[in-house]
C-alpha positions as CSV (number, residue, x, y, z in Angstrom):
1,M,0.0,1.4,21.0
2,I,-1.4,-1.8,20.7
3,E,-0.9,-4.9,18.4
4,V,-4.1,-6.7,17.5
5,F,-4.6,-9.8,15.5
6,V,-7.6,-10.0,13.5
7,T,-9.1,-12.8,11.4
8,V,-10.1,-11.4,7.7
9,N,-12.4,-13.9,5.3
10,F,-11.1,-12.7,1.8
11,K,-12.1,-14.7,-1.6
12,D,-13.5,-17.4,1.0
13,K,-10.3,-18.1,2.6
14,N,-9.4,-16.8,6.3
15,F,-6.5,-15.1,6.7
16,Q,-4.7,-14.0,10.3
17,T,-3.1,-10.8,10.2
18,N,-1.6,-8.3,12.8
19,V,-2.2,-4.6,12.9
20,I,-0.6,-1.9,15.1
21,V,-3.7,0.6,16.7
22,N,-3.7,3.1,19.0
23,K,-5.8,1.8,22.2
24,E,-8.7,4.5,21.4
25,M,-9.5,3.3,17.6
26,T,-12.5,2.2,17.1
27,W,-13.3,-1.8,16.2
28,E,-14.6,-1.0,12.5
29,K,-11.5,0.9,12.1
30,I,-9.0,-1.9,13.2
31,K,-11.5,-4.3,11.1
32,Q,-11.1,-2.0,7.7
33,L,-7.1,-1.6,8.4
34,A,-7.0,-5.4,8.5
35,E,-9.1,-5.8,5.3
36,E,-6.9,-3.5,3.7
37,Q,-3.8,-5.2,4.8
38,V,-4.9,-8.4,3.5
39,K,-5.8,-7.2,0.3
40,K,-2.6,-5.6,-0.5
41,Q,-0.7,-9.0,0.1
42,W,-3.2,-11.4,-1.6
43,D,-4.9,-9.4,-4.7
44,F,-2.7,-9.7,-7.2
């Protein structure tokens, strides 16, 4: 497992978040996880 920092654009703002992923995980899946995490935190 590794920690990856990702910048996600959500509602015209940039958010930096970290996700813990397997080394074999694709960039698309990592990006998807980061976007879901930001949406959960900021979409109320």
